N, C-alpha and C positions, 0 to 999 in steps of 0.2 A: 698826648705829649708831642707826637710827631708834627701835628698841625701847628702847634704853638712854636716849634723850632723852625718851621719853614720860613725861609727868607725871601725867596722869589716865587712868583706865580708862573712856573714853567708849564707849558702845555703837556698834558699826560701823553705817554708814549702810545697808548691804545688809540687816542683820538687822532694823532697824526698818522697812525698806521691805517685807519679806516677812511681817512679823508679822500684819498685818490680812487676809492672803489667806484666802479661803474654800476649802473642800476641792477644788472643781473647778478653781479658779484655781491652787492649789498643784500639782495634778496636771498641768495644762497647762504650768505653769512648769517642772516637773521633766522634762517630755517634750521641751521645746524643746532642740534640739541646741546645745550650747555647748562651749567649750574649758574643760573641768573637769579636775582632777587625775585622776579615775578614767578619763576618756576618754583621757588621755595614757598612763596605765598600761595600759589595754586595747590601745592601739595598740602599745606596747612589747611586750606579751605576744603579740599577733598577729604582730609582726615576728619575735620569737624562735621562735614555733611554725613560721613559714614556713621558717626556715633550719635547723630540726632534723630529724633522721630519725625521724619517728614514723609508726606504722602508721595505717591509716585508721580503726581502732577506738579508738586512743588519743586522737586529736585531739578527737573529740566528748566523750569523758569529761573531758578537760582543760577544754574550754569549759564543760561542764555544772558542774563543780566551781567554776570561776571565777564563773559566773553565779549559782550558789547563794550563794556568799560575798558577791558584790556586792549581790545582792537582799536579803540579810539585814539590811543597814543601813536598808532601807525597810520590809521586812515585819515586823521585830521591833517597832518602835513601833506599827505598825498593829494587830498582834495584841495588843500590850499594852493599847492603848486599848479594844479589844473585850472583853478579859478583865477588866482592872482599870483603869477610866478614871481614877479619883482618884489612884491610886498612879503611873500612867504620866504623868499631867499633872504631878505633883510632880517626877518624875525629869526630864521634858523641860524644865520651868522651871529646874531646877537646872543642867541641861546648857547651856541658853541663857545663863544668868548666867555660867557658867564660860567659855563661848566668847566672850562679850562682854568679859570681863575679860582673857582670854589670846589675843585675836584675832591679833595680830601674830606671836606666838611660834608659834602653830599653823600659820599660813601659811608661816613660815620653815621649820618642820620638814617640812611637806608638800612644799615645793619641793626641799628637800635630799634627801628620800627619792626623789622622782622623778628627780633628778639621779643619785643613786647607782644606781638601777635601770637607767637608760640607760647609764651608764658601765660597770656590771657586765655588762650585756647585750653591749655592744660588746667588752669585754675578753675574753669567752669565745670570741669569733670570731677572735681573733688567732692 
């Protein structure tokens, strides 16, 4: 309902608050433990691994694949900046504009996905 009532696409406060961060400040901010969607998904994944019958060799492989996929969202832009800074900056500015314009719908979709993962995880245990 809130999304439908929205009249202007104002930049979210959190996005303007982190924009002036320096590289080390951004690194520290990213390392601070917080309740983020990927942390919730990691907890759900760990919970499902705990309850399944996997061998001792399969679990580290599963965690490695998850870690690689999760880290790619950070490493891809960093590598992009090192390889082609101008092109990467253009893409990141474009992504930032898109996120600012569609902030609420993205949040809604992420929360729905987390809910579906948790429900699906629990339904398989029935």
